[in-house]
Backbone as ProteinMPNN parsed JSONL, in Angstrom:
{"seq_chain_A": "XXXXXXXXXXXXXXXXXXXXXXXXXXXXXXXXXXXXXXXXXXXXXXXXXXXXXXXXXXXXXXXXXXXXXXXXXXXXXXXXXXXXXXXXXXXXXXXXXXXXXXXXXXXXXXXXXXXXXXXXXXXXXXXXXXXXXXXXXXXXXXXXXXXXXXXXXX", "coords_chain_A": {"N_chain_A": [[-0.834, -183.502, -191.175], [-1.486, -184.943, -188.654], [-2.989, -187.073, -186.279], [-3.495, -187.493, -182.867], [-3.27, -190.459, -181.106], [-5.795, -191.404, -178.893], [-7.213, -192.494, -175.815], [-10.265, -194.29, -175.287], [-11.709, -193.395, -173.034], [-10.617, -190.892, -172.693], [-11.458, -189.707, -175.033], [-14.233, -189.71, -174.693], [-14.359, -188.027, -172.433], [-13.371, -185.614, -173.473], [-15.326, -185.099, -175.369], [-17.589, -184.743, -173.722], [-16.673, -182.496, -172.318], [-16.447, -180.541, -174.364], [-19.117, -180.392, -175.132], [-20.369, -179.515, -172.758], [-19.093, -177.0, -172.601], [-20.195, -175.757, -174.85], [-22.96, -175.684, -174.126], [-22.861, -174.112, -171.734], [-21.906, -171.714, -172.758], [-23.936, -171.01, -174.591], [-26.031, -170.599, -172.807], [-24.96, -168.406, -171.455], [-24.975, -166.524, -173.554], [-27.752, -166.212, -173.837], [-28.431, -165.26, -171.225], [-27.026, -162.839, -171.101], [-28.161, -161.343, -173.186], [-30.976, -161.495, -173.032], [-33.924, -159.983, -171.692], [-33.864, -158.876, -168.314], [-31.183, -159.145, -168.764], [-27.796, -158.17, -169.054], [-28.242, -155.841, -167.731], [-29.204, -156.31, -165.226], [-27.103, -156.345, -163.513], [-25.98, -154.177, -161.189], [-23.614, -152.669, -161.16], [-22.787, -152.322, -163.724], [-22.548, -149.94, -166.295], [-24.386, -147.957, -168.71], [-22.547, -147.72, -170.742], [-21.697, -150.196, -171.284], [-23.141, -151.167, -173.409], [-21.746, -150.489, -175.703], [-19.848, -152.391, -175.701], [-21.129, -154.767, -175.929], [-21.42, -156.127, -178.383], [-18.863, -157.202, -178.756], [-18.577, -158.852, -176.537], [-20.646, -160.651, -177.12], [-19.614, -161.65, -179.522], [-17.293, -162.932, -178.631], [-18.327, -164.937, -176.933], [-19.949, -166.299, -178.784], [-17.944, -167.142, -180.635], [-16.585, -168.977, -179.065], [-18.54, -170.873, -178.71], [-18.79, -171.787, -181.375], [-16.252, -172.774, -181.951], [-15.992, -174.817, -180.098], [-18.083, -176.443, -181.018], [-16.976, -177.094, -183.449], [-14.743, -178.574, -182.607], [-16.102, -180.741, -181.494], [-17.341, -181.778, -183.83], [-15.185, -182.574, -185.351], [-13.912, -184.481, -183.827], [-13.143, -187.109, -184.308], [-11.12, -186.734, -186.094], [-9.276, -184.852, -184.813], [-6.824, -183.348, -184.901], [-3.904, -181.863, -183.588], [-3.041, -179.326, -184.441], [-5.361, -178.218, -185.342], [-6.834, -177.709, -183.012], [-5.102, -175.809, -181.882], [-5.328, -173.672, -183.696], [-8.029, -173.024, -183.375], [-8.003, -172.239, -180.646], [-6.286, -170.008, -180.727], [-7.857, -168.215, -182.235], [-10.215, -167.869, -180.61], [-9.006, -166.85, -178.274], [-7.769, -164.55, -179.255], [-10.002, -162.954, -179.914], [-11.063, -162.662, -177.323], [-8.959, -161.201, -176.167], [-9.086, -158.781, -177.586], [-11.613, -157.959, -176.694], [-11.053, -157.691, -173.929], [-9.149, -155.659, -173.936], [-10.661, -153.579, -175.034], [-12.624, -153.363, -173.099], [-11.086, -152.42, -170.949], [-10.527, -149.86, -172.018], [-13.085, -148.666, -172.318], [-14.258, -149.16, -169.848], [-16.827, -149.933, -168.343], [-17.94, -149.737, -165.734], [-19.325, -148.975, -162.53], [-18.454, -148.573, -159.441], [-18.901, -146.944, -157.294], [-21.085, -146.908, -155.358], [-20.427, -148.981, -153.702], [-18.006, -148.803, -152.316], [-14.605, -149.509, -151.264], [-11.955, -151.334, -152.891], [-12.835, -151.904, -155.564], [-12.765, -150.926, -158.198], [-9.966, -150.802, -158.697], [-9.318, -153.533, -158.332], [-10.854, -154.647, -160.447], [-9.605, -153.496, -162.651], [-7.125, -154.632, -162.314], [-7.785, -157.329, -162.751], [-8.473, -157.165, -165.441], [-5.962, -156.475, -166.559], [-4.601, -158.852, -165.964], [-6.142, -160.608, -167.529], [-5.603, -159.617, -170.106], [-2.787, -159.897, -170.253], [-2.615, -162.655, -169.847], [-4.003, -163.574, -172.054], [-2.301, -162.795, -174.153], [-0.039, -164.265, -173.538], [-1.148, -166.901, -173.837], [-1.788, -166.881, -176.579], [0.734, -166.687, -177.73], [1.862, -169.117, -176.784], [0.175, -170.943, -178.109], [0.801, -170.327, -180.715], [3.469, -171.12, -180.81], [3.063, -173.854, -180.307], [1.618, -174.471, -182.628], [3.492, -173.923, -184.592], [5.34, -175.901, -183.92], [3.81, -178.19, -184.424], [3.605, -177.922, -187.183], [6.271, -178.198, -187.968], [6.901, -180.752, -186.927], [5.085, -182.219, -188.383], [6.063, -181.804, -190.936], [8.608, -183.051, -190.79], [7.81, -185.681, -190.293], [6.463, -186.244, -192.747], [8.589, -186.134, -194.504], [10.145, -188.272, -193.767], [8.617, -190.471, -194.357]], "CA_chain_A": [[-2.136, -183.843, -190.681], [-1.414, -186.071, -187.754], [-3.834, -187.055, -185.132], [-2.855, -188.147, -181.742], [-4.081, -191.539, -180.58], [-6.355, -191.085, -177.573], [-8.013, -193.591, -175.245], [-11.769, -194.121, -175.358], [-12.157, -192.559, -171.894], [-10.167, -189.498, -172.996], [-12.317, -189.221, -176.144], [-15.52, -189.381, -174.047], [-14.195, -186.861, -171.548], [-13.265, -184.411, -174.306], [-16.658, -184.881, -175.974], [-18.45, -184.159, -172.662], [-16.176, -181.165, -172.047], [-16.85, -179.627, -175.419], [-20.584, -180.243, -175.037], [-20.668, -178.656, -171.606], [-18.681, -175.676, -172.959], [-21.196, -175.187, -175.766], [-24.171, -175.399, -173.379], [-22.657, -172.976, -170.831], [-21.804, -170.451, -173.547], [-25.261, -170.65, -175.077], [-26.779, -170.043, -171.647], [-24.4, -167.083, -171.234], [-25.51, -165.627, -174.562], [-29.086, -165.892, -173.484], [-28.501, -164.433, -170.025], [-26.501, -161.471, -171.388], [-28.965, -160.602, -174.142], [-32.395, -161.449, -172.726], [-34.338, -158.872, -170.718], [-33.069, -157.673, -168.281], [-29.849, -159.428, -169.237], [-26.664, -157.565, -168.355], [-28.723, -154.678, -166.936], [-29.476, -156.758, -163.866], [-25.927, -156.118, -162.69], [-26.03, -152.769, -160.922], [-22.34, -151.988, -161.3], [-22.507, -152.047, -165.149], [-23.159, -148.696, -166.792], [-24.883, -147.998, -170.104], [-21.412, -147.811, -171.623], [-21.534, -151.614, -171.614], [-23.77, -151.357, -174.697], [-20.728, -150.383, -176.74], [-18.973, -153.618, -175.667], [-21.958, -155.94, -176.012], [-21.162, -156.907, -179.59], [-17.627, -157.938, -178.532], [-18.9, -159.895, -175.591], [-21.398, -161.649, -177.839], [-18.703, -162.283, -180.5], [-16.391, -163.769, -177.871], [-19.104, -166.123, -176.513], [-20.304, -167.051, -180.015], [-16.754, -167.833, -181.154], [-16.298, -170.11, -178.192], [-19.528, -171.914, -179.068], [-18.475, -172.296, -182.696], [-14.985, -173.546, -181.884], [-16.272, -176.066, -179.363], [-18.854, -177.281, -181.937], [-15.994, -177.631, -184.434], [-13.984, -179.627, -181.923], [-17.033, -181.884, -181.404], [-17.599, -182.288, -185.164], [-13.954, -183.13, -185.869], [-13.325, -185.237, -182.738], [-12.48, -188.285, -184.875], [-9.927, -186.188, -186.751], [-8.566, -184.479, -183.613], [-5.475, -182.882, -185.124], [-3.496, -180.885, -182.617], [-2.974, -178.006, -185.029], [-6.739, -177.722, -185.438], [-7.178, -177.133, -181.698], [-4.302, -174.564, -181.716], [-5.886, -172.585, -184.543], [-9.271, -172.577, -182.688], [-7.652, -171.534, -179.405], [-5.79, -168.707, -181.094], [-8.96, -167.397, -182.686], [-11.037, -167.487, -179.489], [-8.232, -166.031, -177.38], [-7.56, -163.223, -179.845], [-11.256, -162.213, -179.733], [-11.114, -162.328, -175.893], [-7.955, -160.186, -175.963], [-9.672, -157.526, -178.074], [-12.707, -157.624, -175.77], [-10.462, -157.231, -172.681], [-8.539, -154.288, -174.126], [-11.761, -152.6, -175.241], [-13.279, -153.204, -171.79], [-10.19, -151.465, -170.226], [-10.691, -148.539, -172.554], [-14.434, -148.141, -171.98], [-14.482, -149.346, -168.419], [-18.255, -149.668, -168.145], [-18.239, -150.125, -164.366], [-19.462, -147.942, -161.543], [-18.445, -149.216, -158.131], [-18.996, -145.916, -156.287], [-21.958, -147.181, -154.248], [-19.972, -150.111, -152.888], [-16.824, -148.566, -151.576], [-13.596, -150.511, -151.413], [-10.993, -151.266, -154.041], [-13.428, -152.68, -156.663], [-12.226, -150.414, -159.497], [-8.574, -151.289, -158.787], [-9.367, -154.999, -158.526], [-11.367, -154.914, -161.785], [-8.538, -153.147, -163.582], [-6.072, -155.676, -162.166], [-8.273, -158.544, -163.426], [-8.361, -156.933, -166.859], [-4.545, -156.607, -166.889], [-4.299, -160.284, -165.965], [-6.759, -161.213, -168.717], [-4.837, -159.165, -171.287], [-1.477, -160.557, -170.226], [-2.852, -164.097, -169.998], [-4.387, -163.841, -173.432], [-1.127, -162.653, -174.967], [0.813, -165.484, -173.318], [-1.836, -168.053, -174.431], [-1.663, -166.803, -178.037], [2.149, -167.041, -178.039], [2.016, -170.543, -176.553], [-0.468, -171.695, -179.155], [1.577, -170.087, -181.953], [4.648, -172.0, -180.722], [2.572, -175.238, -180.538], [1.248, -174.611, -184.04], [4.755, -174.012, -185.381], [5.861, -177.244, -183.625], [2.995, -179.153, -185.194], [3.994, -177.838, -188.602], [7.64, -178.717, -188.07], [6.891, -182.19, -186.726], [4.348, -182.835, -189.534], [6.936, -181.784, -192.105], [9.607, -184.075, -190.574], [7.162, -186.985, -190.492], [6.178, -186.466, -194.148], [9.869, -186.343, -195.23], [10.705, -189.603, -193.392], [7.729, -191.546, -194.818]], "C_chain_A": [[-2.042, -185.089, -189.823], [-2.497, -185.912, -186.688], [-3.187, -187.852, -184.063], [-3.767, -189.239, -181.239], [-4.543, -191.199, -179.145], [-7.102, -192.319, -177.093], [-9.488, -193.281, -175.375], [-12.272, -193.212, -174.215], [-11.794, -191.111, -172.137], [-11.113, -188.936, -174.068], [-13.693, -188.857, -175.557], [-15.462, -188.139, -173.194], [-14.109, -185.583, -172.354], [-14.617, -184.087, -174.902], [-17.61, -184.223, -174.953], [-18.0, -182.766, -172.377], [-16.572, -180.177, -173.089], [-18.348, -179.371, -175.423], [-20.966, -179.328, -173.916], [-20.265, -177.193, -171.955], [-19.708, -174.995, -173.908], [-22.45, -174.824, -174.97], [-23.993, -174.198, -172.455], [-22.572, -171.648, -171.627], [-23.081, -170.044, -174.168], [-26.106, -170.026, -173.994], [-26.269, -168.613, -171.36], [-24.912, -166.074, -172.239], [-26.939, -165.213, -174.257], [-29.222, -164.972, -172.287], [-28.044, -163.0, -170.269], [-27.483, -160.668, -172.237], [-30.473, -160.588, -173.868], [-32.678, -160.289, -171.776], [-34.418, -159.464, -169.346], [-31.601, -157.898, -168.655], [-28.768, -158.793, -168.377], [-27.092, -156.427, -167.463], [-29.077, -155.03, -165.516], [-28.278, -156.541, -162.946], [-25.786, -154.626, -162.429], [-24.758, -151.992, -161.138], [-22.017, -151.77, -162.792], [-23.265, -150.801, -165.581], [-23.692, -148.948, -168.217], [-23.758, -148.088, -171.136], [-21.108, -149.242, -172.045], [-22.134, -151.922, -172.988], [-22.739, -151.38, -175.822], [-19.815, -151.606, -176.758], [-19.809, -154.868, -175.929], [-21.71, -156.776, -177.259], [-19.877, -157.725, -179.432], [-17.796, -159.096, -177.574], [-19.635, -161.035, -176.314], [-20.518, -162.416, -178.855], [-17.783, -163.278, -179.789], [-17.096, -165.061, -177.464], [-19.454, -166.974, -177.718], [-19.109, -167.776, -180.614], [-16.396, -169.036, -180.349], [-17.296, -171.266, -178.512], [-19.14, -172.57, -180.386], [-17.234, -173.177, -182.677], [-15.228, -174.842, -181.164], [-17.147, -177.01, -180.231], [-17.949, -177.906, -182.973], [-15.182, -178.773, -183.849], [-14.839, -180.897, -181.803], [-17.175, -182.565, -182.773], [-16.369, -183.053, -185.696], [-13.22, -184.007, -184.862], [-12.576, -186.465, -183.278], [-11.163, -187.911, -185.523], [-8.89, -185.755, -185.689], [-7.127, -184.09, -183.843], [-5.11, -181.783, -184.129], [-3.436, -179.453, -183.163], [-4.335, -177.374, -185.165], [-7.212, -177.038, -184.137], [-6.33, -175.849, -181.463], [-4.895, -173.415, -182.507], [-7.213, -172.074, -183.838], [-8.977, -171.773, -181.45], [-7.096, -170.115, -179.726], [-6.881, -167.739, -181.491], [-9.777, -166.925, -181.507], [-10.272, -166.584, -178.544], [-7.977, -164.641, -177.955], [-8.813, -162.366, -179.684], [-11.351, -161.742, -178.251], [-10.105, -161.247, -175.557], [-8.509, -158.83, -176.393], [-10.759, -157.051, -177.129], [-12.125, -157.065, -174.439], [-9.876, -155.837, -172.811], [-9.635, -153.243, -174.278], [-12.478, -152.319, -173.923], [-12.431, -152.28, -170.884], [-10.449, -150.055, -170.697], [-11.995, -147.916, -172.201], [-14.697, -148.153, -170.523], [-15.924, -149.033, -167.99], [-18.71, -150.068, -166.698], [-18.363, -148.894, -163.494], [-19.564, -148.594, -160.176], [-18.574, -148.198, -156.992], [-19.909, -146.238, -155.147], [-21.437, -148.259, -153.28], [-18.773, -149.854, -152.033], [-15.786, -149.685, -151.801], [-12.838, -150.406, -152.673], [-11.527, -151.925, -155.305], [-12.9, -152.22, -158.042], [-10.8, -150.926, -159.737], [-8.539, -152.78, -159.079], [-9.853, -155.386, -159.93], [-10.294, -154.598, -162.802], [-7.397, -154.168, -163.526], [-6.511, -156.983, -162.864], [-8.172, -158.361, -164.958], [-6.917, -157.042, -167.354], [-4.141, -158.115, -166.95], [-4.909, -160.987, -167.152], [-6.009, -160.868, -169.981], [-3.53, -159.878, -171.337], [-1.643, -162.063, -170.471], [-3.194, -164.471, -171.396], [-3.158, -163.758, -174.37], [-0.26, -163.882, -174.828], [0.156, -166.696, -173.954], [-1.729, -168.04, -175.951], [-0.238, -167.18, -178.452], [2.368, -168.529, -177.887], [1.401, -171.3, -177.693], [0.225, -171.529, -180.516], [2.806, -171.007, -181.973], [4.211, -173.466, -180.925], [2.258, -175.442, -182.009], [2.469, -174.737, -184.881], [5.386, -175.385, -185.136], [5.088, -178.295, -184.337], [3.388, -179.129, -186.688], [5.333, -178.436, -188.848], [7.618, -180.259, -188.007], [6.134, -182.887, -187.869], [5.266, -182.87, -190.731], [8.075, -182.846, -191.99], [9.05, -185.467, -190.817], [6.904, -187.245, -191.997], [7.462, -186.697, -194.972], [10.419, -187.716, -194.892], [9.864, -190.716, -193.907], [7.666, -191.611, -196.279]], "O_chain_A": [[-2.475, -186.167, -190.23], [-2.858, -184.812, -186.271], [-2.42, -188.779, -184.324], [-4.939, -188.977, -180.966], [-3.75, -190.76, -178.312], [-7.576, -193.109, -177.91], [-9.886, -192.13, -175.553], [-13.149, -192.371, -174.417], [-12.569, -190.207, -171.826], [-11.515, -187.776, -173.981], [-14.251, -187.811, -175.891], [-16.368, -187.306, -173.211], [-14.7, -184.571, -171.977], [-15.017, -182.924, -174.938], [-18.333, -183.28, -175.276], [-18.844, -181.888, -172.201], [-16.997, -179.07, -172.757], [-18.791, -178.253, -175.688], [-21.805, -178.445, -174.094], [-21.005, -176.261, -171.642], [-20.024, -173.815, -173.76], [-22.961, -173.717, -175.142], [-24.877, -173.344, -172.388], [-23.101, -170.618, -171.208], [-23.341, -168.846, -174.288], [-26.813, -169.046, -174.228], [-27.061, -167.72, -171.06], [-25.243, -164.94, -171.892], [-27.307, -164.046, -174.389], [-30.01, -164.027, -172.303], [-28.608, -162.058, -169.711], [-27.631, -159.461, -172.045], [-31.183, -159.747, -174.421], [-31.78, -159.717, -171.158], [-35.023, -160.527, -169.21], [-30.858, -156.934, -168.841], [-28.805, -158.862, -167.149], [-26.376, -156.077, -166.526], [-29.236, -154.142, -164.678], [-28.428, -156.555, -161.725], [-25.499, -153.872, -163.358], [-24.802, -150.77, -161.287], [-21.041, -151.081, -163.093], [-24.446, -150.628, -165.28], [-23.469, -149.999, -168.818], [-23.993, -148.488, -172.277], [-20.38, -149.487, -173.007], [-21.679, -152.847, -173.662], [-22.835, -152.17, -176.761], [-19.09, -151.826, -177.728], [-19.241, -155.94, -176.134], [-21.78, -158.003, -177.203], [-19.811, -158.848, -179.933], [-17.236, -160.175, -177.767], [-19.305, -162.21, -176.152], [-20.646, -163.628, -179.029], [-17.53, -164.363, -180.313], [-16.544, -166.149, -177.625], [-19.29, -168.194, -177.704], [-19.244, -168.915, -181.06], [-15.94, -170.036, -180.903], [-16.929, -172.44, -178.569], [-19.162, -173.796, -180.493], [-17.196, -174.218, -183.332], [-14.716, -175.881, -181.581], [-16.973, -178.227, -180.184], [-18.106, -179.07, -183.341], [-14.96, -179.797, -184.495], [-14.335, -182.004, -181.994], [-17.132, -183.793, -182.861], [-16.509, -184.052, -186.402], [-12.025, -184.255, -185.021], [-11.51, -186.819, -182.774], [-10.206, -188.685, -185.501], [-7.762, -186.246, -185.685], [-6.266, -184.467, -183.048], [-5.909, -180.885, -183.862], [-3.738, -178.494, -182.453], [-4.47, -176.152, -185.115], [-7.864, -175.994, -184.141], [-6.842, -174.893, -180.881], [-4.95, -172.289, -182.013], [-7.452, -170.87, -183.736], [-9.61, -170.746, -181.207], [-7.431, -169.149, -179.038], [-6.836, -166.566, -181.122], [-10.028, -165.728, -181.375], [-10.847, -165.617, -178.045], [-7.971, -163.659, -177.213], [-8.713, -161.184, -179.354], [-11.673, -160.586, -177.976], [-10.398, -160.417, -174.697], [-8.412, -157.85, -175.654], [-10.821, -155.867, -176.797], [-12.643, -156.089, -173.896], [-10.06, -154.968, -171.958], [-9.545, -152.152, -173.716], [-12.889, -151.189, -173.657], [-12.979, -151.461, -170.146], [-10.579, -149.141, -169.882], [-12.036, -146.748, -171.816], [-15.313, -147.224, -170.0], [-16.195, -148.009, -167.363], [-19.768, -150.674, -166.525], [-17.641, -147.911, -163.661], [-20.618, -149.102, -159.794], [-18.374, -148.558, -155.832], [-19.577, -145.885, -154.015], [-21.958, -148.415, -152.175], [-18.523, -150.61, -151.095], [-16.079, -150.685, -152.457], [-13.049, -149.482, -153.458], [-10.732, -152.472, -156.069], [-12.63, -153.039, -158.921], [-10.47, -151.412, -160.818], [-7.816, -153.232, -159.967], [-9.338, -156.328, -160.533], [-10.094, -155.372, -163.738], [-6.795, -154.514, -164.542], [-5.693, -157.656, -163.492], [-7.825, -159.3, -165.675], [-6.657, -157.612, -168.414], [-3.443, -158.556, -167.863], [-4.282, -161.871, -167.735], [-5.798, -161.727, -170.837], [-3.177, -160.429, -172.38], [-0.878, -162.659, -171.23], [-2.772, -165.511, -171.903], [-3.016, -164.578, -175.277], [0.195, -164.469, -175.809], [0.865, -167.483, -174.58], [-1.591, -169.102, -176.558], [-0.043, -167.912, -179.423], [2.987, -169.155, -178.748], [2.026, -172.221, -178.218], [0.239, -172.439, -181.344], [3.142, -171.593, -183.002], [4.886, -174.227, -181.618], [2.597, -176.48, -182.578], [2.513, -175.561, -185.794], [5.92, -175.978, -186.073], [5.69, -179.248, -184.831], [3.483, -180.166, -187.345], [5.526, -179.125, -189.849], [8.188, -180.96, -188.844], [6.487, -183.995, -188.273], [5.267, -183.849, -191.479], [8.448, -183.459, -192.991], [9.686, -186.316, -191.441], [7.112, -188.366, -192.463], [7.43, -187.367, -196.005], [11.133, -188.282, -195.721], [10.331, -191.855, -193.911], [6.965, -192.46, -196.83]]}, "name": "protein", "num_of_chains": 1, "seq": "XXXXXXXXXXXXXXXXXXXXXXXXXXXXXXXXXXXXXXXXXXXXXXXXXXXXXXXXXXXXXXXXXXXXXXXXXXXXXXXXXXXXXXXXXXXXXXXXXXXXXXXXXXXXXXXXXXXXXXXXXXXXXXXXXXXXXXXXXXXXXXXXXXXXXXXXXX"}
């Protein structure tokens, strides 16, 4: 359970960042779920309804993790952030995979390569999520190893 010393400016910047993330995600939850919400986007089909719970879960998880970061800012253990990031990223990964499977988009009225570009963005999101989870798992393992070494030397 180590915490990393941070400067006052860094502490304030992180606090502002977490607060902004919470506000933006709460606004997103409202915009997606209020009337007309997601239906205002003409390229989304009714199939999006089957993904709505995952989208909401992903946004809600981000809100909760950022609130946890704010609440434990004084503690600020690196492993705590890694666990939070793994959780949020894993939910995002599931949402991206499910979006690929359902593909609730209809770009036929627009012409152009929109379907291909959207699928490419989903592949990037899936790959990026997998890489991010692996990176955080390595960081988490490193925190555990370094915490164990510190506790043995003290």
